[in-house]
Phi, psi and omega in degrees: 000140176237127176241155179248129184224091174292138184224145172273344178186151176213038186291141174292341184246029178281144172250014176268123186303318181296321180290320176299315179304310183297316181298314181297318181293315182292326175295317180294320178297319179299321179293336178272011175085008178273126181276137186231121172269116185249135174246127181230152169299151181305133174081359180290129181293144178200163178297131180267149171060037174277125178299134180080002170260134169231115187258127173248135182251142174292160181285350178233160186250326185241128180192156173302138185304327181297335180287347180303325177312319187263327182293330183273352182303312179301321179293320179299316181293326177294332184270004182297334182272009182270005181060045180285134180263328187220136170254124184258126187243110172267132186052068187303336181298340180266001182208009186292327179296314179297321182293319179295321177295317178299318179296325179299317180278338180228073188298340180278348179286133180270151180249132178236112180262144178239127179236139174253331178229149180298327180303334181289347180274003185276114175237032181066219182293348179269001190305312182295316181295316182294316183290338173271346179289325183299142176289329176203156179232135170247130173230154189265014175208152174295328180302312180292321179303312182297320180295320179296316179300314184289316187284319189246004180054043176279136178304123180305332179291347179266007182234129177240132176270126176232103180292153174299160177246183177231147180295145182293340182280350178276133181199162179297147179197167178282164180290136178288116187297318181293322178290323175301314181295317181300321183265003179056055182250003182300131178074011182257151167270119189259120169266133183243126173249128179234130177148183177289142176272079182226167188303312187291339175281344169065041182292331181293328178298318184291337172295316178297320178296320179299320179300316179292318179299323184292343178294332181236357181226091186287344186260015181265134174233159181236121179259122174264117183245104182156208180200166177154170188292345182270006184301315180298321179292326177298312180298315181298315181296318178298321177295317180297328181266005178060038178232023183303327182286353183259005178242149177227157176235137174232128178290159179303139171232163188225159178070205184301340178298338180296333184301318181296322183289312179303323184275003167284337189281148167260327181218135176262131181244138183219084185275012186307143181262345185207118182215169163271245171248097193299136178283320188303313178298326179295320179297319177296320181299317182288348172264014174066045177250138169292142185242129174246119186215166179294135177277099182182184182038242182249023187303324184291348176278345178254315185246126172264115187304123180086355181255301179238019179156200180226146172255132185240151176294142182302128174058026177261096185304314183300315180297314180297315182294318179299314184285321176296323180298323178301316181286322180298321186272351187231097181298322181293324178294319177300316181295318181296312180293324177298319178297320178293323176300312182300314181299315181294316182296316181296326182281323193248337191235090175224147178293330178298317178296319180297318179294317180302318179294322177297317180300317179300315180295314182297317180293322178295317178298319183290336182273344185248000000 
């Protein structure tokens, strides 16, 4: 089987959930003997010499994502003689015009769309027609699946939910003593935030929550692990609230090095207001951490309130402080919820399972 997968990125060092998802899935498909024709913008980093990957690069590297629709048309037409059976579309709004044109010239090719957020299904007045045009849809949460069915009357049999996975190298472990000393975390209860410092991830809110928590919990610190344009505002806000000494920053790290950072945490916090099926909480779960996150989007598919963490109302300081305080004050509760997190993550969230579901969908499409 040969599939075609145009991509805006496949970096090994990406902190974008969708890009991580695509790379893991395409690597897994290749290991299963599926040949993949990949189109990338010029100069985009990607794994070299992967068996069953063939990468074609566009002649330019930087452009508005919406232009991808038109830039990939010449490459798609060149690949028509490759006996491609399926075109796989990540973030279809950036390539749906090209895909429909490709289908016009190659009507036997099946289309597989991938969605992480419901907002990605928006094609204006064409939304219902386009979402019913796809031969199959993969989305990474039940939440998005249900919305697609309800909004566009798409046959439920044409939609498969494939949850994100977690890397096999992540596992529970003790706190790294040298890293604790370096970050001055000895004897502290560590809250860990991982992700981009951007508005929808809501990092400024968790600073406000930390300020309230600090009124009764002097030993709590908050580690921001990531990068982004709001870093200066985070520092400024912490200074205004007189809690600057209670925050730490760790730049993004990749691969097995992530294990040490996750295992510094006592509690993982995820105040994000808008997500697909977030990767960061899953990684914390497989490291046996209780997770406190916003109750919205697909959060209930990861966290069962009171079982492996808590779900909190968006931007509700009182709710967040009350639930975090329970975990901060009760070591046994943290351990119990952490154990439940680990069990749930190991059972439900693996890249191997995600790849297996993709293989099933692809083979079914190819047979019909």
